MIMAR-326380 format. One record per residue: x, y, z of N, C-alpha, C in turn; residue number from 1; residue in one letter. Coordinates in steps of 0.1 Angstrom, whole numbers. Example, Ala and Ser with C-alpha at 12.3 -4.5 7.8 and 13.67 -1.06 7.14 Angstrom:
BEGIN
+-------+-------+-------+-------+-------+-------+-------+-------+-------+-----+------+
!   npx !   npy !   npz !  capx !  capy !  capz !   cpx !   cpy !   cpz ! seq ! type !
+-------+-------+-------+-------+-------+-------+-------+-------+-------+-----+------+
!   132 !   -57 !    78 !   123 !   -45 !    78 !   132 !   -33 !    78 !   1 !    A !
!   128 !   -22 !    71 !   137 !   -11 !    71 !   129 !     0 !    79 !   2 !    S !
+-------+-------+-------+-------+-------+-------+-------+-------+-------+-----+------+
***
This chain:
BEGIN
+-------+-------+-------+-------+-------+-------+-------+-------+-------+-----+------+
!   npx !   npy !   npz !  capx !  capy !  capz !   cpx !   cpy !   cpz ! seq ! type !
+-------+-------+-------+-------+-------+-------+-------+-------+-------+-----+------+
!   688 !  1265 !  1107 !   701 !  1262 !  1100 !   711 !  1255 !  1109 !   1 !    M !
!   712 !  1259 !  1121 !   721 !  1253 !  1131 !   716 !  1238 !  1134 !   2 !    V !
!   703 !  1237 !  1135 !   698 !  1223 !  1138 !   700 !  1214 !  1126 !   3 !    K !
!   700 !  1219 !  1114 !   702 !  1210 !  1102 !   717 !  1206 !  1102 !   4 !    E !
!   726 !  1215 !  1105 !   740 !  1211 !  1106 !   743 !  1201 !  1117 !   5 !    R !
!   737 !  1203 !  1128 !   739 !  1193 !  1139 !   733 !  1180 !  1135 !   6 !    I !
!   722 !  1179 !  1128 !   716 !  1166 !  1124 !   725 !  1160 !  1114 !   7 !    L !
!   731 !  1168 !  1105 !   740 !  1162 !  1094 !   753 !  1157 !  1101 !   8 !    V !
!   758 !  1164 !  1111 !   770 !  1159 !  1118 !   767 !  1146 !  1126 !   9 !    I !
!   756 !  1146 !  1133 !   752 !  1134 !  1140 !   750 !  1122 !  1131 !  10 !    L !
!   744 !  1125 !  1119 !   742 !  1114 !  1109 !   755 !  1109 !  1104 !  11 !    F !
!   765 !  1117 !  1102 !   778 !  1113 !  1097 !   785 !  1105 !  1108 !  12 !    I !
!   784 !  1109 !  1121 !   790 !  1102 !  1132 !   784 !  1088 !  1133 !  13 !    I !
!   770 !  1088 !  1132 !   763 !  1075 !  1133 !   767 !  1065 !  1122 !  14 !    A !
!   768 !  1070 !  1110 !   772 !  1062 !  1098 !   787 !  1057 !  1100 !  15 !    M !
!   796 !  1065 !  1105 !   809 !  1061 !  1107 !   810 !  1050 !  1118 !  16 !    A !
!   802 !  1052 !  1129 !   802 !  1042 !  1139 !   796 !  1028 !  1134 !  17 !    A !
!   786 !  1029 !  1126 !   780 !  1017 !  1120 !   789 !  1010 !  1111 !  18 !    Y !
!   796 !  1017 !  1102 !   806 !  1011 !  1093 !   817 !  1005 !  1100 !  19 !    I !
!   823 !  1012 !  1110 !   835 !  1007 !  1117 !   831 !   995 !  1126 !  20 !    S !
!   818 !   994 !  1130 !   814 !   982 !  1139 !   814 !   970 !  1130 !  21 !    A !
!   812 !   971 !  1117 !   812 !   959 !  1109 !   826 !   955 !  1104 !  22 !    N !
!   836 !   964 !  1105 !   849 !   962 !  1101 !   857 !   954 !  1111 !  23 !    A !
!   865 !   944 !  1107 !   872 !   936 !  1117 !   886 !   933 !  1111 !  24 !    Y !
!   895 !   930 !  1120 !   908 !   925 !  1115 !   908 !   910 !  1116 !  25 !    G !
!   919 !   904 !  1112 !   920 !   890 !  1113 !   923 !   886 !  1127 !  26 !    Y !
!   918 !   874 !  1131 !   919 !   869 !  1144 !   933 !   867 !  1149 !  27 !    D !
!   936 !   867 !  1162 !   949 !   864 !  1167 !   952 !   849 !  1164 !  28 !    N !
!   964 !   846 !  1160 !   967 !   833 !  1158 !   963 !   828 !  1144 !  29 !    G !
!   958 !   837 !  1136 !   954 !   834 !  1122 !   967 !   831 !  1114 !  30 !    D !
!   966 !   821 !  1106 !   978 !   817 !  1097 !   978 !   827 !  1085 !  31 !    F !
!   989 !   833 !  1083 !   990 !   842 !  1071 !  1003 !   839 !  1064 !  32 !    Q !
!  1002 !   842 !  1051 !  1014 !   841 !  1042 !  1017 !   855 !  1036 !  33 !    I !
!  1029 !   860 !  1039 !  1034 !   872 !  1033 !  1045 !   869 !  1024 !  34 !    W !
!  1044 !   872 !  1011 !  1055 !   869 !  1001 !  1060 !   882 !   995 !  35 !    N !
!  1073 !   884 !   996 !  1079 !   896 !   991 !  1091 !   891 !   982 !  36 !    T !
!  1090 !   896 !   969 !  1101 !   893 !   959 !  1107 !   907 !   956 !  37 !    D !
!  1120 !   906 !   955 !  1128 !   918 !   951 !  1138 !   915 !   941 !  38 !    Y !
!  1139 !   923 !   931 !  1149 !   921 !   920 !  1155 !   935 !   917 !  39 !    Q !
!  1168 !   934 !   914 !  1174 !   946 !   908 !  1183 !   942 !   897 !  40 !    N !
!  1184 !   951 !   887 !  1192 !   949 !   875 !  1202 !   961 !   873 !  41 !    V !
!  1215 !   957 !   872 !  1225 !   968 !   870 !  1224 !   972 !   856 !  42 !    E !
!  1221 !   985 !   854 !  1220 !   990 !   840 !  1234 !   994 !   835 !  43 !    V !
!  1241 !  1003 !   843 !  1255 !  1006 !   841 !  1261 !  1006 !   855 !  44 !    I !
!  1274 !  1008 !   855 !  1281 !  1008 !   868 !  1275 !  1018 !   878 !  45 !    K !
!  1272 !  1013 !   890 !  1266 !  1020 !   901 !  1252 !  1026 !   898 !  46 !    D !
!  1245 !  1021 !   888 !  1231 !  1024 !   886 !  1223 !  1012 !   884 !  47 !    V !
!  1213 !  1010 !   892 !  1204 !   998 !   892 !  1190 !  1002 !   891 !  48 !    K !
!  1182 !   994 !   884 !  1167 !   995 !   884 !  1162 !   984 !   894 !  49 !    L !
!  1153 !   988 !   903 !  1148 !   978 !   913 !  1133 !   977 !   912 !  50 !    A !
!  1128 !   965 !   915 !  1114 !   962 !   916 !  1111 !   953 !   927 !  51 !    M !
!  1100 !   956 !   934 !  1096 !   948 !   946 !  1081 !   945 !   944 !  52 !    E !
!  1077 !   933 !   947 !  1063 !   930 !   948 !  1060 !   922 !   960 !  53 !    Q !
!  1048 !   925 !   966 !  1044 !   918 !   978 !  1030 !   914 !   977 !  54 !    E !
!  1027 !   902 !   982 !  1014 !   896 !   982 !  1011 !   891 !   997 !  55 !    F !
!   999 !   893 !  1001 !   996 !   888 !  1015 !   983 !   880 !  1014 !  56 !    R !
!   983 !   869 !  1021 !   971 !   860 !  1022 !   968 !   859 !  1037 !  57 !    F !
!   955 !   861 !  1041 !   951 !   859 !  1055 !   939 !   849 !  1056 !  58 !    G !
!   933 !   850 !  1067 !   921 !   841 !  1070 !   926 !   826 !  1068 !  59 !    E !
!   936 !   822 !  1075 !   942 !   809 !  1074 !   947 !   806 !  1059 !  60 !    N !
!   953 !   817 !  1054 !   959 !   817 !  1040 !   950 !   813 !  1029 !  61 !    A !
!   937 !   816 !  1031 !   927 !   813 !  1021 !   921 !   826 !  1014 !  62 !    S !
!   925 !   838 !  1019 !   919 !   850 !  1014 !   931 !   859 !  1010 !  63 !    E !
!   931 !   863 !   997 !   941 !   872 !   992 !   936 !   886 !   995 !  64 !    F !
!   944 !   893 !  1003 !   939 !   906 !  1008 !   948 !   918 !  1006 !  65 !    Y !
!   960 !   916 !  1001 !   969 !   928 !   999 !   979 !   925 !   989 !  66 !    Y !
!   982 !   935 !   981 !   994 !   934 !   971 !   999 !   948 !   969 !  67 !    Q !
!  1012 !   949 !   966 !  1017 !   962 !   961 !  1030 !   959 !   953 !  68 !    H !
!  1033 !   969 !   945 !  1044 !   969 !   936 !  1052 !   982 !   938 !  69 !    Y !
!  1065 !   981 !   938 !  1074 !   993 !   939 !  1084 !   992 !   928 !  70 !    E !
!  1086 !  1003 !   921 !  1097 !  1004 !   911 !  1106 !  1016 !   915 !  71 !    W !
!  1119 !  1015 !   912 !  1128 !  1025 !   916 !  1141 !  1024 !   909 !  72 !    G !
!  1149 !  1034 !   911 !  1162 !  1035 !   905 !  1172 !  1037 !   917 !  73 !    A !
!  1183 !  1030 !   917 !  1193 !  1031 !   928 !  1206 !  1037 !   921 !  74 !    V !
!  1210 !  1048 !   926 !  1223 !  1054 !   921 !  1233 !  1053 !   932 !  75 !    F !
!  1245 !  1048 !   928 !  1257 !  1048 !   937 !  1266 !  1060 !   933 !  76 !    G !
!  1267 !  1069 !   943 !  1276 !  1080 !   941 !  1290 !  1077 !   944 !  77 !    F !
!  1299 !  1086 !   941 !  1313 !  1084 !   944 !  1316 !  1078 !   958 !  78 !    D !
!  1324 !  1068 !   958 !  1327 !  1062 !   971 !  1341 !  1065 !   975 !  79 !    K !
!  1343 !  1067 !   988 !  1356 !  1070 !   993 !  1365 !  1057 !   993 !  80 !    I !
!  1376 !  1058 !   987 !  1385 !  1046 !   986 !  1392 !  1046 !   999 !  81 !    D !
!  1390 !  1035 !  1007 !  1397 !  1034 !  1020 !  1412 !  1032 !  1019 !  82 !    E !
!  1417 !  1027 !  1008 !  1431 !  1025 !  1007 !  1439 !  1038 !  1005 !  83 !    K !
!  1432 !  1048 !   997 !  1439 !  1060 !   995 !  1438 !  1070 !  1006 !  84 !    S !
!  1429 !  1067 !  1016 !  1428 !  1073 !  1028 !  1425 !  1087 !  1030 !  85 !    G !
+-------+-------+-------+-------+-------+-------+-------+-------+-------+-----+------+
***
């Protein structure tokens, strides 16, 4: 039973090493394009809806490799009026 567990653990370690050996990052000096767009819309006073999207191209800007979208709401709470001190 112990030998089987050791063999399973060694197999998992060997597979992780094999998979990570084939993984690589982009080369140093690689030309990339990162595009981020952000918009917000004021719904009512001090309340905004916000959206952000991001796209990334690597491998000399020929390979699309990343995207994400974010949605949110921004609330402005009572602000201290500097004039009334």
